[in-house]
C-alpha positions as CSV (number, residue, x, y, z in Angstrom):
1,M,-33.6,-13.2,-16.4
2,D,-33.5,-9.5,-15.4
3,Q,-31.7,-6.9,-13.2
4,K,-33.6,-8.0,-9.8
5,I,-32.1,-11.6,-10.3
6,F,-28.9,-10.6,-11.0
7,E,-28.8,-8.3,-7.8
8,A,-30.4,-10.9,-5.9
9,V,-27.8,-13.7,-7.0
10,D,-24.9,-11.0,-6.2
11,R,-26.3,-10.5,-2.7
12,Y,-26.8,-14.4,-2.3
13,I,-23.2,-14.8,-3.1
14,S,-21.8,-12.0,-1.0
15,D,-23.9,-13.3,1.9
16,L,-22.1,-16.7,1.7
17,F,-18.6,-15.7,1.0
18,I,-18.0,-12.2,2.7
19,P,-18.4,-11.9,6.3
20,P,-19.5,-8.7,8.0
21,D,-16.8,-6.2,7.9
22,E,-16.9,-2.7,9.9
23,S,-14.3,-1.1,7.9
24,L,-15.5,-2.2,4.3
25,A,-19.0,-1.1,5.5
26,A,-17.9,2.1,6.6
27,A,-16.1,2.7,3.4
28,E,-19.3,2.0,1.4
29,Q,-21.5,4.4,3.8
30,S,-18.9,7.0,3.2
31,H,-19.9,7.5,-0.1
32,S,-23.5,8.9,0.5
33,L,-22.1,10.7,3.8
34,E,-19.4,12.4,2.1
35,N,-21.3,13.0,-1.4
36,I,-18.9,10.5,-3.3
37,P,-20.2,9.1,-6.4
38,Q,-21.3,5.4,-5.7
39,I,-19.3,3.8,-8.4
40,N,-17.0,1.8,-6.4
41,V,-16.7,-1.8,-7.2
42,S,-19.4,-4.2,-5.6
43,P,-18.5,-6.4,-2.5
44,N,-18.2,-9.5,-4.7
45,L,-15.8,-7.8,-7.2
46,G,-14.0,-6.6,-4.3
47,K,-13.4,-9.9,-3.2
48,L,-12.3,-10.8,-6.4
49,L,-9.5,-8.2,-6.4
50,Y,-8.5,-9.8,-3.2
51,L,-8.5,-13.1,-4.4
52,F,-6.3,-11.9,-7.3
53,A,-3.9,-10.1,-5.0
54,R,-3.4,-13.5,-3.3
55,L,-3.1,-15.6,-6.1
56,S,-0.3,-13.3,-7.9
57,K,1.2,-13.2,-4.5
58,A,1.4,-9.5,-4.7
59,K,3.8,-7.5,-2.7
60,K,3.4,-4.1,-4.5
61,I,0.1,-3.0,-6.0
62,L,-0.8,0.2,-7.8
63,E,-4.4,1.3,-8.0
64,V,-5.4,4.1,-10.5
65,G,-8.5,5.6,-9.1
66,T,-8.8,5.4,-5.3
67,L,-12.5,7.3,-4.8
68,A,-13.3,6.5,-1.2
69,G,-10.7,3.7,-0.8
70,Y,-13.4,0.8,-0.9
71,S,-11.3,-1.4,-3.5
72,T,-8.1,0.0,-2.1
73,I,-9.1,-1.8,1.4
74,W,-9.7,-4.9,-0.4
75,M,-6.5,-5.3,-2.0
76,A,-4.6,-4.1,0.9
77,K,-5.8,-6.7,3.1
78,A,-4.4,-9.4,0.8
79,L,-0.8,-7.8,1.0
80,P,1.9,-9.5,3.4
81,E,3.2,-7.4,6.4
82,D,5.7,-5.8,4.5
83,G,3.3,-5.2,1.4
84,R,2.7,-1.9,-0.3
85,L,0.0,-0.3,-2.1
86,V,0.1,3.1,-4.0
87,S,-3.1,4.5,-4.8
88,L,-3.6,7.8,-7.3
89,E,-6.6,10.0,-6.7
90,I,-7.3,13.4,-8.7
91,D,-9.7,14.4,-6.1
92,P,-8.3,15.9,-2.8
93,H,-11.6,15.2,-1.0
94,H,-11.8,11.8,-2.2
95,A,-8.5,11.2,-1.1
96,E,-9.0,12.6,2.2
97,V,-12.0,10.4,2.9
98,A,-10.2,7.4,1.6
99,R,-7.2,7.9,4.1
100,K,-9.9,7.9,6.7
101,N,-11.2,5.0,5.7
102,I,-8.2,3.0,5.1
103,D,-6.9,4.2,8.6
104,R,-10.0,2.8,10.2
105,A,-9.2,-0.6,8.6
106,G,-5.8,-0.4,10.0
107,L,-3.9,-0.4,6.8
108,S,-2.6,3.0,6.7
109,S,1.1,1.7,7.2
110,K,0.7,-0.4,3.9
111,V,-1.1,2.2,1.6
112,E,0.2,5.6,0.0
113,I,-2.3,7.8,-1.6
114,R,-0.9,10.3,-4.3
115,V,-3.2,13.4,-5.2
116,G,-3.2,14.5,-8.7
117,K,-3.8,13.4,-12.4
118,A,-3.0,9.8,-13.1
119,I,-1.5,10.8,-16.3
120,D,1.0,12.8,-14.6
121,L,1.4,10.6,-11.7
122,L,2.2,7.4,-13.6
123,P,5.2,9.0,-15.3
124,E,6.5,10.1,-11.9
125,L,6.3,6.6,-10.8
126,V,8.4,5.6,-13.7
127,D,10.9,8.2,-13.2
128,E,11.3,7.2,-9.5
129,K,11.5,3.5,-10.5
130,A,8.6,2.8,-8.3
131,G,8.0,-0.3,-10.1
132,P,7.7,-3.1,-10.7
133,F,4.2,-3.8,-9.5
134,D,3.0,-7.2,-8.9
135,M,-0.5,-6.1,-9.6
136,I,-2.1,-3.2,-11.1
137,F,-5.8,-2.0,-10.9
138,I,-7.1,0.6,-13.4
139,D,-10.5,2.2,-12.4
140,A,-10.7,5.8,-13.2
141,D,-11.8,8.1,-15.9
142,K,-12.4,6.0,-19.2
143,P,-11.0,8.3,-21.9
144,P,-7.2,7.9,-21.0
145,Y,-7.6,4.1,-20.3
146,T,-5.3,3.2,-23.2
147,E,-2.6,5.7,-21.7
148,Y,-3.3,4.3,-18.3
149,F,-2.3,0.7,-19.6
150,E,0.6,1.9,-21.5
151,W,2.2,3.5,-18.3
152,S,0.9,0.5,-16.4
153,L,3.3,-1.6,-18.7
154,K,6.3,0.5,-17.9
155,L,5.7,-0.1,-14.2
156,S,5.3,-4.0,-14.9
157,N,7.6,-7.1,-15.0
158,S,6.7,-10.6,-16.4
159,G,3.9,-12.0,-14.5
160,T,2.4,-8.6,-13.5
161,L,-1.5,-8.7,-13.3
162,I,-3.2,-5.9,-14.7
163,I,-6.9,-5.3,-14.5
164,A,-9.2,-2.7,-15.6
165,D,-12.8,-2.4,-14.6
166,N,-15.9,-1.0,-16.4
167,V,-14.7,-1.9,-20.1
168,I,-18.2,-3.0,-21.3
169,R,-20.2,-0.2,-20.6
170,D,-23.8,-2.0,-20.4
171,G,-22.9,-3.5,-23.6
172,K,-22.4,0.0,-25.2
173,V,-19.1,-0.9,-26.5
174,L,-20.7,-2.9,-29.4
175,D,-22.3,0.5,-30.9
176,Q,-19.4,1.8,-33.2
177,N,-21.4,5.3,-33.4
178,Q,-21.1,5.9,-29.6
179,E,-20.6,9.4,-29.0
180,D,-20.0,9.0,-25.0
181,P,-16.4,9.5,-24.3
182,M,-16.6,6.9,-21.4
183,V,-17.7,4.3,-24.0
184,Q,-15.1,5.4,-26.7
185,G,-12.5,5.2,-23.9
186,A,-13.4,1.7,-23.3
187,Q,-13.5,0.7,-26.9
188,R,-9.9,2.3,-27.6
189,F,-8.7,0.4,-24.4
190,N,-10.0,-3.0,-25.5
191,K,-8.7,-2.8,-29.1
192,A,-5.2,-1.6,-27.7
193,L,-5.3,-4.5,-25.2
194,A,-6.3,-7.2,-27.7
195,A,-3.6,-5.8,-29.9
196,N,-0.6,-5.9,-27.6
197,R,1.5,-8.9,-27.8
198,N,3.3,-8.2,-24.5
199,V,0.3,-9.4,-22.4
200,S,-2.1,-12.2,-22.4
201,A,-5.6,-10.8,-22.0
202,T,-9.4,-11.3,-21.7
203,I,-12.5,-9.6,-20.5
204,L,-14.8,-10.8,-17.9
205,Q,-18.4,-9.9,-18.2
206,T,-19.9,-8.8,-14.9
207,I,-23.2,-8.5,-13.7
208,G,-24.9,-7.9,-10.3
209,V,-25.7,-5.0,-8.0
210,K,-23.6,-2.8,-10.2
211,E,-25.5,-3.9,-13.3
212,Y,-24.0,-4.9,-16.4
213,D,-20.4,-4.2,-17.3
214,G,-17.0,-6.0,-17.6
215,M,-13.6,-6.5,-16.3
216,A,-10.4,-6.7,-18.4
217,I,-7.8,-9.2,-17.2
218,A,-4.1,-9.2,-18.3
219,I,-1.0,-10.9,-17.6
220,V,2.4,-9.5,-18.9
221,E,4.5,-11.8,-20.6
């Protein structure tokens, strides 16, 4: 088994289960057109987020890390007509591109993008009593993942689904001598998640076009 097979199988699955969607394709393409890092979730993981939102019957979703809005669109598509998604993005250019992509998808009425550091915006949401959210997706800079998770708990209630992406880092989390702050952030988060008695959680290993990583999945008790 090698990366070529993983990518081929990933495309096989997406060809079977993800019909062509112009808004999603345009959001993906905007990464290269707008010089935005191509670190968005894969189509299959986007569909998984959509299914998670449907399974949790989410009406309110919080996303930490918008990028160009690809995952935002997937989750917003799962919301009911009166649903709402709040997405936090540090880069104004990314937020501008995301807004255009979300508008193209016809989802602007459901999505609010807030620009700034998530570590500053999350306490503001708590102060505003913006929660509880039914689903929270964390996919931003890794060093403060633990803090994002702790603030997410303050914006949750029993049954809230919390998902955090990129927590295996190509298996580098196994190396306790890692000096990469991204890996260290994932390691610290994984330990904090496992130790927290207010959630039931696990990590799903992920392979495919985005190579080898993992997605943490937790339900607030």
